[in-house]
C-alpha positions in Angstrom: 0.1 -0.1 0.2 3.0 2.5 0.8 4.5 1.8 -2.6 1.3 2.0 -4.3 0.4 5.7 -2.6 4.4 6.3 -3.6 3.7 5.8 -6.8 0.5 7.8 -7.1 2.3 11.0 -5.7 5.5 10.7 -8.3 3.1 10.2 -10.8 1.1 13.3 -10.0 4.5 15.5 -9.3 5.7 14.4 -12.6 2.8 15.8 -14.4 2.8 18.7 -12.5 6.4 19.6 -13.1 5.5 19.0 -17.1 2.9 21.5 -16.9 4.9 24.1 -14.6 7.7 24.1 -17.6 5.4 23.9 -20.4 2.1 25.6 -19.4 -1.1 24.0 -20.0 -2.6 24.3 -23.5 -5.3 26.7 -24.7 -7.9 25.7 -26.3 -6.8 26.6 -29.9 -3.8 24.6 -28.9 -2.7 20.8 -28.7 -3.3 19.6 -25.0 0.3 18.4 -23.3 0.5 15.2 -22.4 3.3 14.0 -20.0 5.1 11.1 -21.0 5.9 8.0 -18.6 9.6 9.1 -18.0 8.0 12.5 -16.8 5.7 10.7 -14.6 8.4 8.3 -12.8 11.3 10.5 -12.6 10.9 12.8 -9.8 12.9 11.9 -6.7 14.4 8.5 -5.3 11.9 5.7 -4.1 11.1 5.9 -0.4 13.3 3.1 0.0 16.1 5.5 -1.2 15.7 7.7 1.6 13.7 5.8 4.5 16.9 6.5 6.9 16.8 7.9 10.1 19.2 9.6 12.3 17.9 8.2 15.8 19.1 4.5 16.2 19.0 2.3 19.2 18.7 -1.3 18.1 19.8 -3.3 14.9 16.1 -4.1 14.0 14.7 -0.5 14.1 17.3 1.5 13.0 15.6 1.9 9.4 12.4 2.1 10.4 11.9 5.8 10.9 11.7 8.8 8.4 14.7 10.5 6.8 15.9 13.9 8.2 14.7 15.4 4.3 12.7 14.1 1.8 14.3 15.2 -2.2 10.4 15.2 -3.0 9.2 17.9 0.1 9.2 20.5 -2.0 7.7 19.4 -4.9 5.5 21.7 -7.3 1.9 20.4 -6.8 -1.1 20.1 -9.3 -2.7 23.0 -6.8 0.0 24.9 -7.8 -0.1 24.4 -11.3 -4.2 25.5 -10.9 -2.9 29.2 -10.3 -1.4 29.4 -13.8 -4.3 27.6 -15.5 -6.8 29.8 -13.7 -5.0 33.1 -14.9 -4.3 31.5 -18.6 -8.5 30.6 -18.7 -9.4 34.1 -17.1 -11.9 35.7 -19.9 -12.0 39.1 -18.1 -7.9 39.6 -18.5 -6.4 41.0 -22.2 -3.8 39.2 -23.6 -0.9 41.8 -22.0 -2.7 41.2 -18.4 -2.6 37.8 -18.8 1.2 37.6 -19.7 1.9 39.9 -16.4 -0.3 38.1 -14.7 1.0 34.4 -14.9 4.4 35.8 -15.2 4.1 36.9 -11.4 2.3 33.6 -10.4 5.2 31.6 -12.4 7.9 33.9 -10.6 5.9 33.5 -7.0 6.1 29.4 -7.5 9.7 29.4 -8.4 10.7 31.8 -5.4 8.5 29.6 -2.9 9.9 26.4 -4.3 13.2 27.4 -4.1 12.6 29.0 -0.6 11.3 25.6 0.4 14.6 23.8 -1.1 17.2 26.0 0.9 15.1 25.1 4.0 15.8 21.5 3.7 19.1 22.1 2.7 19.9 24.0 6.3 17.9 20.5 8.0 19.9 18.2 5.7 23.4 20.4 6.7 22.2 20.5 10.3 21.6 16.9 10.9 24.9 16.1 8.8 27.0 18.4 11.1 25.1 16.8 14.3 27.5 13.8 13.1 30.7 12.9 14.8 33.0 10.6 13.2 36.6 12.3 14.4 38.0 8.7 15.3 37.3 7.6 11.8 39.5 9.6 9.3 38.0 8.1 6.2 34.3 8.9 7.5 35.3 12.4 8.5 36.8 12.4 4.6 33.3 11.8 3.4 31.3 14.1 5.8 33.6 16.8 4.4 32.6 15.8 1.2 29.0 15.5 1.6 29.3 18.9 3.5 30.8 20.3 0.3 28.7 19.2 -2.0 25.4 20.6 0.1 27.0 23.7 -0.1 27.4 23.8 -3.9 24.1 22.6 -3.8 22.6 26.1 -1.7 25.3 27.7 -4.6 22.9 26.5 -7.4 19.6 27.3 -6.0 20.8 31.0 -4.8 22.1 31.2 -8.5 18.6 30.3 -9.5 16.7 32.6 -7.2 19.1 35.2 -9.0 17.3 34.7 -12.3 14.2 35.3 -11.3 13.7 39.0 -10.8 14.5 39.4 -14.4 13.0 36.7 -16.2 10.2 36.6 -18.4 7.4 33.7 -19.3 10.2 31.9 -21.1 12.9 32.6 -18.8 10.8 31.2 -16.1 10.2 28.2 -17.9 13.5 27.6 -18.7 14.6 27.9 -14.8 12.1 25.3 -14.1 13.4 23.3 -16.1 17.2 23.9 -14.6 15.9 23.0 -11.3 13.7 20.3 -11.7 16.5 18.4 -13.8 19.2 19.2 -11.2 17.0 17.7 -8.7 16.5 14.8 -10.2 20.1 13.9 -10.8 22.4 15.6 -8.6 20.2 16.6 -5.3 18.2 13.4 -4.9 21.0 11.3 -4.7 22.8 13.7 -2.6 19.7 13.9 0.1 19.7 9.8 -0.2 24.0 9.7 0.4 23.2 12.4 3.5 20.3 10.4 4.9 22.8 7.4 4.5 25.4 8.5 6.4 23.6 9.8 8.9 22.2 6.5 9.9 25.3 4.8 8.9 27.2 7.1 11.6 24.3 6.4 14.2 24.9 2.7 13.9 28.8 3.1 14.8 27.9 2.9 18.2 25.7 -0.3 18.0 29.3 -2.0 16.6 31.2 -0.5 19.1 29.0 -1.9 22.0 28.9 -5.3 19.7 32.2 -5.6 19.8 33.0 -4.9 23.7 29.9 -7.7 24.0 31.9 -10.2 21.9 35.2 -9.8 23.7 33.5 -10.5 26.9 31.8 -13.4 25.5 34.9 -15.2 24.0 36.7 -14.4 27.5 33.8 -16.5 29.6 33.5 -18.8 26.9 37.1 -19.5 27.1 37.1 -20.0 30.8 34.1 -22.6 30.7 35.6 -24.3 27.9 39.1 -24.7 29.7 37.4 -26.4 32.7 34.5 -28.1 30.9 34.5 -28.7 26.9 30.8 -28.1 25.9 30.1 -28.4 22.1 26.4 -26.3 22.4 28.2 -23.7 23.6 31.5 -23.4 21.4 28.7 -23.9 18.4 26.6 -21.1 19.7 29.6 -19.0 20.1 30.8 -19.5 16.8 27.9 -18.6 15.2 27.8 -15.5 17.0 31.7 -14.6 16.0 30.5 -15.3 12.1 27.7 -13.2 12.2 29.6 -10.4 14.0 32.4 -10.5 11.2 29.5 -10.3 8.4 28.1 -7.6 10.5 31.4 -5.8 10.5 32.3 -6.7 6.8 28.7 -5.2 5.2 29.3 -2.3 7.5 32.8 -1.6 6.5 31.3 -1.9 2.2 28.5 0.6 3.3 31.2 3.0 4.5 33.4 2.3 1.1 30.1 2.7 -0.7 30.2 6.5 -0.2 33.8 6.9 -1.2 32.9 4.6 -4.4 30.0 6.9 -5.2 27.3 4.4 -5.5 23.8 4.8 -5.6 22.0 5.5 -2.2 19.7 2.5 -2.8 23.1 0.3 -2.8 24.5 1.6 0.3 21.5 1.4 2.3 21.1 -2.3 1.3 24.5 -2.8 2.6 23.4 -0.8 5.9 20.4 -3.1 6.2 22.4 -6.1 5.9 25.0 -5.3 8.2 22.2 -4.7 10.7 20.6 -7.4 10.1 23.7 -9.6 10.8 24.1 -7.6 13.9 20.8 -8.6 14.7 21.7 -12.2 14.3 24.9 -11.5 16.5 22.3 -10.1 19.7 20.4 -13.4 18.7 23.4 -15.7 19.3 24.6 -13.9 22.3 21.8 -14.5 23.8 22.0 -18.1 22.9 25.2 -18.4 24.4 24.2 -16.7 27.8 21.4 -19.3 28.1 24.0 -22.4 27.6 26.3 -20.8 29.7 23.3 -20.3 33.0 22.6 -24.3 32.3 26.7 -24.9 33.2 27.1 -22.7 36.4 26.1 -24.3 39.2 22.9 -23.5 40.7 
């Protein structure tokens, strides 16, 4: 159901974007019809950006909303209706229609850019709150993402500076540039930042698990030296293997940022690492249960 709702929203946003750039057709012209590409290339899917800055356990780490979604500032059908209303107003002369339509288009562009700038600030704050000073590679990734966000701010400022002197054709060009840039550049950047904030927050879970693994290994070694137990060793080996997988996937996720892989690929690695970490904790529980049966009552 969630994906169906998203598909409908994406289609509506794509159709709205086509009208905003090209304008609705007048009675004497051919109606503009969005292509399937227009209706489906508005932003990354909800799976690409369904990350969170707050994580407490491996099982719920990806269940919250993203810090920012690339769809948050999309032009809506209601916005396009404002342009249509002006173009279909029989009381306006041709020159009055041009002036009124231009005013609406400029207002919508300024509204969209202002919203996008506010979202950008939210994203910058979330990224800036991340602390990865003990990991040089992660710090480099963070710095690069901060630089990319700064570049996004420069892009919005440049587009905003064009609005005042733009005519009808100019506003259409600005809208087209913004839409194309958000699809090709900003949407992946939003995914990368949300993923990095999630990944960085998860590192505390791995630190805790590493400490737990050391303590468990010491306990198992002590008991095994006194009285070997096959079930205990098997359970510990399973926990050790799961944690190895979790660390491997976690490292691969960090490398994915460095390799500029698509956000959905990075998020998949993050989810895999958390899934393996959850399995590790389940094995810790099994080990603990076995140890309780071996201790004197």
